[in-house]
PyMOL Python script that loads the backbone (N, CA, C, O; Angstrom):
from pymol import cmd

cmd.read_pdbstr("""\
ATOM      1  N   SER A   1      54.476-327.671  14.901  1.00  0.00           N
ATOM      2  CA  SER A   1      55.381-328.739  14.502  1.00  0.00           C
ATOM      3  C   SER A   1      56.172-328.347  13.250  1.00  0.00           C
ATOM      4  O   SER A   1      57.309-328.787  13.073  1.00  0.00           O
ATOM      5  N   LEU A   2      55.574-327.518  12.376  1.00  0.00           N
ATOM      6  CA  LEU A   2      56.304-327.048  11.200  1.00  0.00           C
ATOM      7  C   LEU A   2      57.468-326.139  11.600  1.00  0.00           C
ATOM      8  O   LEU A   2      58.532-326.179  10.983  1.00  0.00           O
ATOM      9  N   LEU A   3      57.261-325.321  12.633  1.00  0.00           N
ATOM     10  CA  LEU A   3      58.339-324.463  13.106  1.00  0.00           C
ATOM     11  C   LEU A   3      59.495-325.290  13.656  1.00  0.00           C
ATOM     12  O   LEU A   3      60.660-324.980  13.409  1.00  0.00           O
ATOM     13  N   GLN A   4      59.175-326.324  14.389  1.00  0.00           N
ATOM     14  CA  GLN A   4      60.214-327.200  14.939  1.00  0.00           C
ATOM     15  C   GLN A   4      60.963-327.907  13.818  1.00  0.00           C
ATOM     16  O   GLN A   4      62.186-328.031  13.871  1.00  0.00           O
ATOM     17  N   LEU A   5      60.244-328.368  12.813  1.00  0.00           N
ATOM     18  CA  LEU A   5      60.876-329.023  11.670  1.00  0.00           C
ATOM     19  C   LEU A   5      61.790-328.049  10.929  1.00  0.00           C
ATOM     20  O   LEU A   5      62.905-328.416  10.560  1.00  0.00           O
ATOM     21  N   LEU A   6      61.337-326.818  10.707  1.00  0.00           N
ATOM     22  CA  LEU A   6      62.161-325.807  10.054  1.00  0.00           C
ATOM     23  C   LEU A   6      63.427-325.546  10.867  1.00  0.00           C
ATOM     24  O   LEU A   6      64.526-325.480  10.315  1.00  0.00           O
ATOM     25  N   SER A   7      63.268-325.401  12.160  1.00  0.00           N
ATOM     26  CA  SER A   7      64.417-325.172  13.032  1.00  0.00           C
ATOM     27  C   SER A   7      65.420-326.317  12.943  1.00  0.00           C
ATOM     28  O   SER A   7      66.627-326.087  12.861  1.00  0.00           O
ATOM     29  N   ASN A   8      64.924-327.538  12.959  1.00  0.00           N
ATOM     30  CA  ASN A   8      65.804-328.709  12.873  1.00  0.00           C
ATOM     31  C   ASN A   8      66.518-328.778  11.529  1.00  0.00           C
ATOM     32  O   ASN A   8      67.699-329.121  11.475  1.00  0.00           O
ATOM     33  N   ILE A   9      65.827-328.459  10.456  1.00  0.00           N
ATOM     34  CA  ILE A   9      66.449-328.472   9.125  1.00  0.00           C
ATOM     35  C   ILE A   9      67.556-327.419   9.056  1.00  0.00           C
ATOM     36  O   ILE A   9      68.641-327.689   8.539  1.00  0.00           O
ATOM     37  N   LEU A  10      67.284-326.229   9.573  1.00  0.00           N
ATOM     38  CA  LEU A  10      68.260-325.149   9.495  1.00  0.00           C
ATOM     39  C   LEU A  10      69.462-325.377  10.395  1.00  0.00           C
ATOM     40  O   LEU A  10      70.505-324.753  10.198  1.00  0.00           O
ATOM     41  N   LEU A  11      69.338-326.256  11.377  1.00  0.00           N
ATOM     42  CA  LEU A  11      70.489-326.614  12.212  1.00  0.00           C
ATOM     43  C   LEU A  11      71.553-327.356  11.409  1.00  0.00           C
ATOM     44  O   LEU A  11      72.709-327.418  11.827  1.00  0.00           O
ATOM     45  N   TRP A  12      71.181-327.912  10.276  1.00  0.00           N
ATOM     46  CA  TRP A  12      72.119-328.639   9.422  1.00  0.00           C
ATOM     47  C   TRP A  12      73.011-327.693   8.631  1.00  0.00           C
ATOM     48  O   TRP A  12      73.935-328.147   7.956  1.00  0.00           O
ATOM     49  N   ASP A  13      72.757-326.392   8.698  1.00  0.00           N
ATOM     50  CA  ASP A  13      73.585-325.427   7.979  1.00  0.00           C
ATOM     51  C   ASP A  13      75.016-325.517   8.495  1.00  0.00           C
ATOM     52  O   ASP A  13      75.252-325.507   9.703  1.00  0.00           O
ATOM     53  N   GLY A  14      75.954-325.603   7.583  1.00  0.00           N
ATOM     54  CA  GLY A  14      77.356-325.745   7.945  1.00  0.00           C
ATOM     55  C   GLY A  14      77.810-327.187   7.957  1.00  0.00           C
ATOM     56  O   GLY A  14      79.010-327.459   7.912  1.00  0.00           O
ATOM     57  N   ILE A  15      76.874-328.115   8.015  1.00  0.00           N
ATOM     58  CA  ILE A  15      77.188-329.546   7.982  1.00  0.00           C
ATOM     59  C   ILE A  15      76.892-330.089   6.591  1.00  0.00           C
ATOM     60  O   ILE A  15      77.694-330.812   6.000  1.00  0.00           O
ATOM     61  N   VAL A  16      75.719-329.722   6.085  1.00  0.00           N
ATOM     62  CA  VAL A  16      75.288-330.101   4.736  1.00  0.00           C
ATOM     63  C   VAL A  16      75.467-328.861   3.860  1.00  0.00           C
ATOM     64  O   VAL A  16      75.500-327.743   4.376  1.00  0.00           O
ATOM     65  N   GLN A  17      75.582-329.040   2.559  1.00  0.00           N
ATOM     66  CA  GLN A  17      75.742-327.899   1.655  1.00  0.00           C
ATOM     67  C   GLN A  17      74.648-326.862   1.887  1.00  0.00           C
ATOM     68  O   GLN A  17      73.478-327.199   2.073  1.00  0.00           O
ATOM     69  N   GLU A  18      75.051-325.605   1.873  1.00  0.00           N
ATOM     70  CA  GLU A  18      74.103-324.516   2.128  1.00  0.00           C
ATOM     71  C   GLU A  18      72.954-324.521   1.135  1.00  0.00           C
ATOM     72  O   GLU A  18      71.811-324.267   1.512  1.00  0.00           O
ATOM     73  N   GLU A  19      73.241-324.805  -0.128  1.00  0.00           N
ATOM     74  CA  GLU A  19      72.181-324.857  -1.150  1.00  0.00           C
ATOM     75  C   GLU A  19      71.093-325.844  -0.773  1.00  0.00           C
ATOM     76  O   GLU A  19      69.907-325.548  -0.912  1.00  0.00           O
ATOM     77  N   SER A  20      71.488-327.007  -0.299  1.00  0.00           N
ATOM     78  CA  SER A  20      70.518-328.044   0.066  1.00  0.00           C
ATOM     79  C   SER A  20      69.672-327.619   1.246  1.00  0.00           C
ATOM     80  O   SER A  20      68.459-327.825   1.251  1.00  0.00           O
ATOM     81  N   VAL A  21      70.303-327.027   2.247  1.00  0.00           N
ATOM     82  CA  VAL A  21      69.577-326.585   3.447  1.00  0.00           C
ATOM     83  C   VAL A  21      68.592-325.480   3.086  1.00  0.00           C
ATOM     84  O   VAL A  21      67.443-325.497   3.527  1.00  0.00           O
ATOM     85  N   ARG A  22      69.047-324.518   2.280  1.00  0.00           N
ATOM     86  CA  ARG A  22      68.164-323.410   1.891  1.00  0.00           C
ATOM     87  C   ARG A  22      67.011-323.905   1.024  1.00  0.00           C
ATOM     88  O   ARG A  22      65.878-323.446   1.174  1.00  0.00           O
ATOM     89  N   ASP A  23      67.291-324.828   0.129  1.00  0.00           N
ATOM     90  CA  ASP A  23      66.242-325.356  -0.735  1.00  0.00           C
ATOM     91  C   ASP A  23      65.188-326.097   0.084  1.00  0.00           C
ATOM     92  O   ASP A  23      63.990-325.852  -0.064  1.00  0.00           O
ATOM     93  N   LEU A  24      65.636-326.991   0.935  1.00  0.00           N
ATOM     94  CA  LEU A  24      64.698-327.783   1.725  1.00  0.00           C
ATOM     95  C   LEU A  24      63.983-326.928   2.770  1.00  0.00           C
ATOM     96  O   LEU A  24      62.759-326.984   2.893  1.00  0.00           O
ATOM     97  N   GLY A  25      64.746-326.143   3.516  1.00  0.00           N
ATOM     98  CA  GLY A  25      64.156-325.365   4.606  1.00  0.00           C
ATOM     99  C   GLY A  25      63.327-324.189   4.157  1.00  0.00           C
ATOM    100  O   GLY A  25      62.221-323.976   4.653  1.00  0.00           O
ATOM    101  N   LEU A  26      63.857-323.419   3.215  1.00  0.00           N
ATOM    102  CA  LEU A  26      63.171-322.188   2.820  1.00  0.00           C
ATOM    103  C   LEU A  26      62.238-322.387   1.643  1.00  0.00           C
ATOM    104  O   LEU A  26      61.051-322.068   1.723  1.00  0.00           O
ATOM    105  N   SER A  27      62.773-322.914   0.549  1.00  0.00           N
ATOM    106  CA  SER A  27      61.952-323.042  -0.660  1.00  0.00           C
ATOM    107  C   SER A  27      60.826-324.043  -0.485  1.00  0.00           C
ATOM    108  O   SER A  27      59.691-323.792  -0.890  1.00  0.00           O
ATOM    109  N   LYS A  28      61.137-325.150   0.105  1.00  0.00           N
ATOM    110  CA  LYS A  28      60.116-326.200   0.208  1.00  0.00           C
ATOM    111  C   LYS A  28      59.258-326.068   1.460  1.00  0.00           C
ATOM    112  O   LYS A  28      58.035-325.981   1.350  1.00  0.00           O
ATOM    113  N   LEU A  29      59.849-326.051   2.627  1.00  0.00           N
ATOM    114  CA  LEU A  29      59.055-326.048   3.861  1.00  0.00           C
ATOM    115  C   LEU A  29      58.447-324.680   4.166  1.00  0.00           C
ATOM    116  O   LEU A  29      57.234-324.571   4.346  1.00  0.00           O
ATOM    117  N   LEU A  30      59.269-323.647   4.224  1.00  0.00           N
ATOM    118  CA  LEU A  30      58.757-322.321   4.606  1.00  0.00           C
ATOM    119  C   LEU A  30      57.780-321.785   3.571  1.00  0.00           C
ATOM    120  O   LEU A  30      56.663-321.401   3.918  1.00  0.00           O
ATOM    121  N   ASN A  31      58.185-321.752   2.308  1.00  0.00           N
ATOM    122  CA  ASN A  31      57.343-321.130   1.284  1.00  0.00           C
ATOM    123  C   ASN A  31      56.135-321.965   0.897  1.00  0.00           C
ATOM    124  O   ASN A  31      55.101-321.401   0.539  1.00  0.00           O
ATOM    125  N   ARG A  32      56.225-323.263   0.953  1.00  0.00           N
ATOM    126  CA  ARG A  32      55.092-324.090   0.517  1.00  0.00           C
ATOM    127  C   ARG A  32      54.089-324.380   1.616  1.00  0.00           C
ATOM    128  O   ARG A  32      52.886-324.421   1.355  1.00  0.00           O
ATOM    129  N   TYR A  33      54.555-324.580   2.834  1.00  0.00           N
ATOM    130  CA  TYR A  33      53.643-325.029   3.889  1.00  0.00           C
ATOM    131  C   TYR A  33      53.511-324.028   5.036  1.00  0.00           C
ATOM    132  O   TYR A  33      52.402-323.641   5.404  1.00  0.00           O
ATOM    133  N   LEU A  34      54.628-323.619   5.591  1.00  0.00           N
ATOM    134  CA  LEU A  34      54.573-322.778   6.780  1.00  0.00           C
ATOM    135  C   LEU A  34      53.999-321.401   6.478  1.00  0.00           C
ATOM    136  O   LEU A  34      53.189-320.886   7.249  1.00  0.00           O
ATOM    137  N   LEU A  35      54.404-320.805   5.375  1.00  0.00           N
ATOM    138  CA  LEU A  35      53.910-319.468   5.042  1.00  0.00           C
ATOM    139  C   LEU A  35      52.402-319.476   4.793  1.00  0.00           C
ATOM    140  O   LEU A  35      51.713-318.521   5.153  1.00  0.00           O
ATOM    141  N   LEU A  36      51.891-320.529   4.189  1.00  0.00           N
ATOM    142  CA  LEU A  36      50.435-320.622   3.989  1.00  0.00           C
ATOM    143  C   LEU A  36      49.695-320.628   5.325  1.00  0.00           C
ATOM    144  O   LEU A  36      48.660-319.976   5.471  1.00  0.00           O
ATOM    145  N   ASN A  37      50.227-321.363   6.294  1.00  0.00           N
ATOM    146  CA  ASN A  37      49.607-321.389   7.619  1.00  0.00           C
ATOM    147  C   ASN A  37      49.688-320.030   8.298  1.00  0.00           C
ATOM    148  O   ASN A  37      48.739-319.600   8.953  1.00  0.00           O
ATOM    149  N   LEU A  38      50.821-319.354   8.141  1.00  0.00           N
ATOM    150  CA  LEU A  38      50.980-318.034   8.754  1.00  0.00           C
ATOM    151  C   LEU A  38      50.057-317.001   8.106  1.00  0.00           C
ATOM    152  O   LEU A  38      49.512-316.137   8.792  1.00  0.00           O
ATOM    153  N   LEU A  39      49.884-317.089   6.793  1.00  0.00           N
ATOM    154  CA  LEU A  39      49.002-316.146   6.097  1.00  0.00           C
ATOM    155  C   LEU A  39      47.542-316.327   6.494  1.00  0.00           C
ATOM    156  O   LEU A  39      46.779-315.362   6.527  1.00  0.00           O
ATOM    157  N   ASN A  40      47.159-317.555   6.792  1.00  0.00           N
ATOM    158  CA  ASN A  40      45.770-317.848   7.141  1.00  0.00           C
ATOM    159  C   ASN A  40      45.483-317.738   8.627  1.00  0.00           C
ATOM    160  O   ASN A  40      44.326-317.830   9.039  1.00  0.00           O
ATOM    161  N   ALA A  41      46.503-317.544   9.431  1.00  0.00           N
ATOM    162  CA  ALA A  41      46.312-317.415  10.878  1.00  0.00           C
ATOM    163  C   ALA A  41      45.774-316.022  11.201  1.00  0.00           C
ATOM    164  O   ALA A  41      46.147-315.046  10.551  1.00  0.00           O
ATOM    165  N   PRO A  42      44.907-315.928  12.193  1.00  0.00           N
ATOM    166  CA  PRO A  42      44.395-314.607  12.572  1.00  0.00           C
ATOM    167  C   PRO A  42      45.524-313.758  13.170  1.00  0.00           C
ATOM    168  O   PRO A  42      46.370-314.272  13.901  1.00  0.00           O
ATOM    169  N   PRO A  43      45.531-312.459  12.857  1.00  0.00           N
ATOM    170  CA  PRO A  43      46.572-311.603  13.428  1.00  0.00           C
ATOM    171  C   PRO A  43      46.447-311.556  14.948  1.00  0.00           C
ATOM    172  O   PRO A  43      45.348-311.572  15.501  1.00  0.00           O
ATOM    173  N   GLY A  44      47.577-311.498  15.590  1.00  0.00           N
ATOM    174  CA  GLY A  44      47.578-311.446  17.041  1.00  0.00           C
ATOM    175  C   GLY A  44      48.916-311.875  17.598  1.00  0.00           C
ATOM    176  O   GLY A  44      49.856-312.150  16.852  1.00  0.00           O
ATOM    177  N   PRO A  45      48.994-311.930  18.912  1.00  0.00           N
ATOM    178  CA  PRO A  45      50.264-312.258  19.573  1.00  0.00           C
ATOM    179  C   PRO A  45      50.807-313.648  19.218  1.00  0.00           C
ATOM    180  O   PRO A  45      52.021-313.827  19.123  1.00  0.00           O
ATOM    181  N   ASP A  46      49.930-314.620  19.023  1.00  0.00           N
ATOM    182  CA  ASP A  46      50.391-315.965  18.681  1.00  0.00           C
ATOM    183  C   ASP A  46      51.070-315.982  17.315  1.00  0.00           C
ATOM    184  O   ASP A  46      52.105-316.625  17.138  1.00  0.00           O
ATOM    185  N   ASN A  47      50.490-315.280  16.358  1.00  0.00           N
ATOM    186  CA  ASN A  47      51.067-315.222  15.020  1.00  0.00           C
ATOM    187  C   ASN A  47      52.404-314.479  15.040  1.00  0.00           C
ATOM    188  O   ASN A  47      53.348-314.886  14.364  1.00  0.00           O
ATOM    189  N   ILE A  48      52.486-313.411  15.799  1.00  0.00           N
ATOM    190  CA  ILE A  48      53.736-312.655  15.908  1.00  0.00           C
ATOM    191  C   ILE A  48      54.822-313.515  16.547  1.00  0.00           C
ATOM    192  O   ILE A  48      55.982-313.458  16.140  1.00  0.00           O
ATOM    193  N   GLU A  49      54.449-314.303  17.538  1.00  0.00           N
ATOM    194  CA  GLU A  49      55.405-315.203  18.180  1.00  0.00           C
ATOM    195  C   GLU A  49      55.942-316.232  17.182  1.00  0.00           C
ATOM    196  O   GLU A  49      57.136-316.533  17.182  1.00  0.00           O
ATOM    197  N   LYS A  50      55.070-316.766  16.340  1.00  0.00           N
ATOM    198  CA  LYS A  50      55.503-317.732  15.327  1.00  0.00           C
ATOM    199  C   LYS A  50      56.445-317.081  14.320  1.00  0.00           C
ATOM    200  O   LYS A  50      57.453-317.678  13.941  1.00  0.00           O
ATOM    201  N   LEU A  51      56.128-315.870  13.887  1.00  0.00           N
ATOM    202  CA  LEU A  51      56.998-315.149  12.955  1.00  0.00           C
ATOM    203  C   LEU A  51      58.369-314.904  13.577  1.00  0.00           C
ATOM    204  O   LEU A  51      59.393-315.050  12.910  1.00  0.00           O
ATOM    205  N   ASN A  52      58.388-314.533  14.848  1.00  0.00           N
ATOM    206  CA  ASN A  52      59.657-314.321  15.547  1.00  0.00           C
ATOM    207  C   ASN A  52      60.472-315.607  15.619  1.00  0.00           C
ATOM    208  O   ASN A  52      61.696-315.573  15.493  1.00  0.00           O
ATOM    209  N   LYS A  53      59.807-316.732  15.819  1.00  0.00           N
ATOM    210  CA  LYS A  53      60.513-318.011  15.888  1.00  0.00           C
ATOM    211  C   LYS A  53      61.124-318.374  14.538  1.00  0.00           C
ATOM    212  O   LYS A  53      62.223-318.925  14.478  1.00  0.00           O
ATOM    213  N   VAL A  54      60.410-318.066  13.456  1.00  0.00           N
ATOM    214  CA  VAL A  54      60.965-318.326  12.121  1.00  0.00           C
ATOM    215  C   VAL A  54      62.224-317.499  11.930  1.00  0.00           C
ATOM    216  O   VAL A  54      63.251-318.020  11.496  1.00  0.00           O
ATOM    217  N   VAL A  55      62.151-316.219  12.249  1.00  0.00           N
ATOM    218  CA  VAL A  55      63.305-315.331  12.080  1.00  0.00           C
ATOM    219  C   VAL A  55      64.466-315.784  12.967  1.00  0.00           C
ATOM    220  O   VAL A  55      65.620-315.749  12.539  1.00  0.00           O
ATOM    221  N   ALA A  56      64.174-316.204  14.181  1.00  0.00           N
ATOM    222  CA  ALA A  56      65.225-316.608  15.118  1.00  0.00           C
ATOM    223  C   ALA A  56      65.992-317.844  14.661  1.00  0.00           C
ATOM    224  O   ALA A  56      67.164-317.996  15.004  1.00  0.00           O
ATOM    225  N   CYS A  57      65.368-318.716  13.907  1.00  0.00           N
ATOM    226  CA  CYS A  57      66.061-319.942  13.505  1.00  0.00           C
ATOM    227  C   CYS A  57      66.855-319.787  12.216  1.00  0.00           C
ATOM    228  O   CYS A  57      67.560-320.716  11.820  1.00  0.00           O
ATOM    229  N   LEU A  58      66.761-318.631  11.546  1.00  0.00           N
ATOM    230  CA  LEU A  58      67.529-318.404  10.320  1.00  0.00           C
ATOM    231  C   LEU A  58      68.992-318.137  10.673  1.00  0.00           C
ATOM    232  O   LEU A  58      69.272-317.310  11.540  1.00  0.00           O
ATOM    233  N   PRO A  59      69.925-318.822  10.015  1.00  0.00           N
ATOM    234  CA  PRO A  59      71.350-318.591  10.297  1.00  0.00           C
ATOM    235  C   PRO A  59      71.778-317.170   9.928  1.00  0.00           C
ATOM    236  O   PRO A  59      71.506-316.706   8.821  1.00  0.00           O
ATOM    237  N   GLU A  60      72.443-316.485  10.850  1.00  0.00           N
ATOM    238  CA  GLU A  60      72.855-315.096  10.638  1.00  0.00           C
ATOM    239  C   GLU A  60      73.831-314.955   9.479  1.00  0.00           C
ATOM    240  O   GLU A  60      73.821-313.936   8.787  1.00  0.00           O
ATOM    241  N   ARG A  61      74.664-315.948   9.258  1.00  0.00           N
ATOM    242  CA  ARG A  61      75.693-315.823   8.216  1.00  0.00           C
ATOM    243  C   ARG A  61      75.088-315.720   6.812  1.00  0.00           C
ATOM    244  O   ARG A  61      75.756-315.257   5.888  1.00  0.00           O
ATOM    245  N   TRP A  62      73.834-316.147   6.643  1.00  0.00           N
ATOM    246  CA  TRP A  62      73.170-316.021   5.347  1.00  0.00           C
ATOM    247  C   TRP A  62      72.935-314.562   4.977  1.00  0.00           C
ATOM    248  O   TRP A  62      72.736-314.241   3.805  1.00  0.00           O
ATOM    249  N   PHE A  63      72.956-313.689   5.958  1.00  0.00           N
ATOM    250  CA  PHE A  63      72.621-312.282   5.738  1.00  0.00           C
ATOM    251  C   PHE A  63      73.838-311.360   5.760  1.00  0.00           C
ATOM    252  O   PHE A  63      73.699-310.155   5.548  1.00  0.00           O
ATOM    253  N   GLN A  64      75.003-311.895   6.007  1.00  0.00           N
ATOM    254  CA  GLN A  64      76.196-311.063   6.162  1.00  0.00           C
ATOM    255  C   GLN A  64      76.629-310.391   4.872  1.00  0.00           C
ATOM    256  O   GLN A  64      77.084-309.248   4.913  1.00  0.00           O
ATOM    257  N   ASP A  65      76.507-311.050   3.731  1.00  0.00           N
ATOM    258  CA  ASP A  65      76.987-310.489   2.474  1.00  0.00           C
ATOM    259  C   ASP A  65      75.898-309.840   1.631  1.00  0.00           C
ATOM    260  O   ASP A  65      76.147-309.473   0.482  1.00  0.00           O
ATOM    261  N   LEU A  66      74.714-309.695   2.171  1.00  0.00           N
ATOM    262  CA  LEU A  66      73.610-309.081   1.423  1.00  0.00           C
ATOM    263  C   LEU A  66      73.723-307.572   1.446  1.00  0.00           C
ATOM    264  O   LEU A  66      74.200-306.984   2.416  1.00  0.00           O
ATOM    265  N   LYS A  67      73.282-306.957   0.373  1.00  0.00           N
ATOM    266  CA  LYS A  67      73.185-305.498   0.351  1.00  0.00           C
ATOM    267  C   LYS A  67      72.047-305.102   1.280  1.00  0.00           C
ATOM    268  O   LYS A  67      71.070-305.838   1.419  1.00  0.00           O
ATOM    269  N   SER A  68      72.169-303.964   1.902  1.00  0.00           N
ATOM    270  CA  SER A  68      71.148-303.559   2.862  1.00  0.00           C
ATOM    271  C   SER A  68      69.787-303.449   2.191  1.00  0.00           C
ATOM    272  O   SER A  68      69.646-302.860   1.119  1.00  0.00           O
ATOM    273  N   GLY A  69      68.797-304.028   2.844  1.00  0.00           N
ATOM    274  CA  GLY A  69      67.430-303.963   2.351  1.00  0.00           C
ATOM    275  C   GLY A  69      67.050-305.033   1.353  1.00  0.00           C
ATOM    276  O   GLY A  69      65.882-305.121   0.971  1.00  0.00           O
ATOM    277  N   SER A  70      68.000-305.857   0.911  1.00  0.00           N
ATOM    278  CA  SER A  70      67.658-306.904  -0.059  1.00  0.00           C
ATOM    279  C   SER A  70      67.594-308.252   0.647  1.00  0.00           C
ATOM    280  O   SER A  70      68.583-308.691   1.234  1.00  0.00           O
ATOM    281  N   PRO A  71      66.448-308.908   0.598  1.00  0.00           N
ATOM    282  CA  PRO A  71      66.302-310.204   1.267  1.00  0.00           C
ATOM    283  C   PRO A  71      66.884-311.335   0.419  1.00  0.00           C
ATOM    284  O   PRO A  71      67.167-311.163  -0.767  1.00  0.00           O
ATOM    285  N   LEU A  72      67.052-312.473   1.044  1.00  0.00           N
ATOM    286  CA  LEU A  72      67.393-313.675   0.296  1.00  0.00           C
ATOM    287  C   LEU A  72      66.251-313.948  -0.676  1.00  0.00           C
ATOM    288  O   LEU A  72      65.092-313.722  -0.329  1.00  0.00           O
ATOM    289  N   PRO A  73      66.544-314.426  -1.875  1.00  0.00           N
ATOM    290  CA  PRO A  73      65.463-314.691  -2.836  1.00  0.00           C
ATOM    291  C   PRO A  73      64.386-315.616  -2.286  1.00  0.00           C
ATOM    292  O   PRO A  73      63.204-315.444  -2.585  1.00  0.00           O
ATOM    293  N   GLU A  74      64.789-316.595  -1.486  1.00  0.00           N
ATOM    294  CA  GLU A  74      63.828-317.553  -0.933  1.00  0.00           C
ATOM    295  C   GLU A  74      62.943-316.928   0.148  1.00  0.00           C
ATOM    296  O   GLU A  74      61.917-317.500   0.517  1.00  0.00           O
ATOM    297  N   LEU A  75      63.334-315.766   0.653  1.00  0.00           N
ATOM    298  CA  LEU A  75      62.588-315.137   1.752  1.00  0.00           C
ATOM    299  C   LEU A  75      61.744-313.941   1.310  1.00  0.00           C
ATOM    300  O   LEU A  75      61.186-313.239   2.153  1.00  0.00           O
ATOM    301  N   ARG A  76      61.645-313.702   0.015  1.00  0.00           N
ATOM    302  CA  ARG A  76      60.884-312.528  -0.453  1.00  0.00           C
ATOM    303  C   ARG A  76      59.433-312.555   0.014  1.00  0.00           C
ATOM    304  O   ARG A  76      58.931-311.554   0.526  1.00  0.00           O
ATOM    305  N   ASN A  77      58.758-313.680  -0.157  1.00  0.00           N
ATOM    306  CA  ASN A  77      57.350-313.776   0.255  1.00  0.00           C
ATOM    307  C   ASN A  77      57.204-313.628   1.760  1.00  0.00           C
ATOM    308  O   ASN A  77      56.267-312.984   2.233  1.00  0.00           O
ATOM    309  N   PHE A  78      58.117-314.215   2.510  1.00  0.00           N
ATOM    310  CA  PHE A  78      58.084-314.101   3.959  1.00  0.00           C
ATOM    311  C   PHE A  78      58.290-312.647   4.388  1.00  0.00           C
ATOM    312  O   PHE A  78      57.600-312.161   5.284  1.00  0.00           O
ATOM    313  N   CYS A  79      59.227-311.960   3.756  1.00  0.00           N
ATOM    314  CA  CYS A  79      59.486-310.549   4.069  1.00  0.00           C
ATOM    315  C   CYS A  79      58.264-309.678   3.750  1.00  0.00           C
ATOM    316  O   CYS A  79      57.932-308.768   4.510  1.00  0.00           O
ATOM    317  N   GLN A  80      57.601-309.959   2.632  1.00  0.00           N
ATOM    318  CA  GLN A  80      56.396-309.207   2.296  1.00  0.00           C
ATOM    319  C   GLN A  80      55.319-309.414   3.350  1.00  0.00           C
ATOM    320  O   GLN A  80      54.605-308.476   3.705  1.00  0.00           O
ATOM    321  N   HIS A  81      55.200-310.642   3.853  1.00  0.00           N
ATOM    322  CA  HIS A  81      54.220-310.911   4.907  1.00  0.00           C
ATOM    323  C   HIS A  81      54.590-310.150   6.185  1.00  0.00           C
ATOM    324  O   HIS A  81      53.710-309.619   6.863  1.00  0.00           O
ATOM    325  N   LEU A  82      55.866-310.095   6.513  1.00  0.00           N
ATOM    326  CA  LEU A  82      56.291-309.355   7.697  1.00  0.00           C
ATOM    327  C   LEU A  82      55.957-307.879   7.578  1.00  0.00           C
ATOM    328  O   LEU A  82      55.545-307.247   8.551  1.00  0.00           O
ATOM    329  N   LEU A  83      56.135-307.328   6.374  1.00  0.00           N
ATOM    330  CA  LEU A  83      55.845-305.910   6.177  1.00  0.00           C
ATOM    331  C   LEU A  83      54.359-305.591   6.306  1.00  0.00           C
ATOM    332  O   LEU A  83      53.989-304.480   6.686  1.00  0.00           O
ATOM    333  N   GLN A  84      53.520-306.556   5.992  1.00  0.00           N
ATOM    334  CA  GLN A  84      52.083-306.334   6.118  1.00  0.00           C
ATOM    335  C   GLN A  84      51.701-306.275   7.570  1.00  0.00           C
ATOM    336  O   GLN A  84      50.527-306.093   7.893  1.00  0.00           O
TER     337      GLN A  84
END
""", "prot")
cmd.dss("prot")
cmd.show_as("cartoon", "prot")
cmd.util.cbc("prot")
cmd.orient("prot")
């Protein structure tokens, strides 16, 4: 249900100010609640599927102006988890 909520929040990108969407979706929901659940989940196909769903719901335009290899500040912890 947290993944669905994150997806729904990120759908507001382009309608509501980007700062608000990123703050609510990434800083508050992803980093405070969803990432804790993902870190505590046992490794396996279900966890990988959830990680893929998180990545799939992120708006592509947020990554267009980034230097290669540098994540969004709000996604640093998530990126570190992906690398593990």
